[in-house]
N, C-alpha and C positions, 0 to 999 in steps of 0.2 A: 570484449574479453571472453566471450563464450568459447572461442577457439583455443584459449590458453589451457595448459594443464592445471590441475588443482592448486599445486604449490605456487606456481607463477601468478595465478589469479589472486590468491591470498596476498602475495607480495604487492601486486599492482593495486589492490584495494587499499592496502596500508599506505602506499605511496600517494594515491589520490587524496586520502584523508589528510596526510601530512602536508601536501601542497595546498589544500584548501585551508587548513589551519594557519599555515605560514603566510599566505597571501591575503587572507581574510577578505575574500571577494565572493560575490554570488556566483555560483557555478550551476549551470543547467546540465545535468547528465541524464541521458535517456537510455537506460539499459533494457535489454529484452528479458532479463531475469529479475522478477520482482524481489527475490531474496537478496540479490545484489543491491537493488534500490533501497530495500529496508535496512541493509547493513551500512550503506554509504550516506544515505540522506538524513539531513537534519529536519527537513520538511519535504513532503511529497505531494504531488497532485495526481489524482486518478482521473484520466480522461476517457470519454466514450464518444467516438465519432468526432473528436476535436472539441468536445464540450467538457468543461471541468465538472466533475461529479463531486469531488471532495478534495480538500487541502487540509493537511494536518501533519502531525509528527508520527513517524513510524517507531515502534508498532502501536504506541498508546492510542492515538486517535483513529488511525486507519484500520488497525486490526481489531481493536477492542470496542470501538464506537463508530461503526460504519453508518453513514447518513442515509443510505438508500440501498435497495436490493442489488444494484449493479456493483457498488463499492464492496458490499458484503460478499458477493460472489466472485469478485475479482481478486481480492487480497487473500493470501493464505494458500498453503499447499498441504493437503488438499483444500479446495475452497469450501466455504461455508455451505452447508446444505440449506436449501430454500424450498419451502413447500407452500403452495397456495391453499388458503382456507376460506371457504365461503362464510360470509357473515350475514345473518338475518336480523332484522329489527326485532328487539325483544328477546333475543336468544340468550343474552347474558343476564344473570341475576342482578337486581338493583343493589348498589353499594350502600352500606349503612354508615 
């Protein structure tokens, strides 16, 4: 649907949701636009190299609760900022 103009894309998304609701079947849809996937999907899988990294509901699980750095960096536009932080033994104060 990426080649469609904006209005037609919105119309097609609505039609896909209607068909899905009407037929009550499992549908696998693989868009190239994650925003489109977040709009259409009831459940989504994030894959990296053919391996499932996370399955959940958009946006609740996937956007707000990513399970690893790949999922966190993949979902969202712009994507989440990730920074490496060195950890040393004894660097944190003891919890009381």
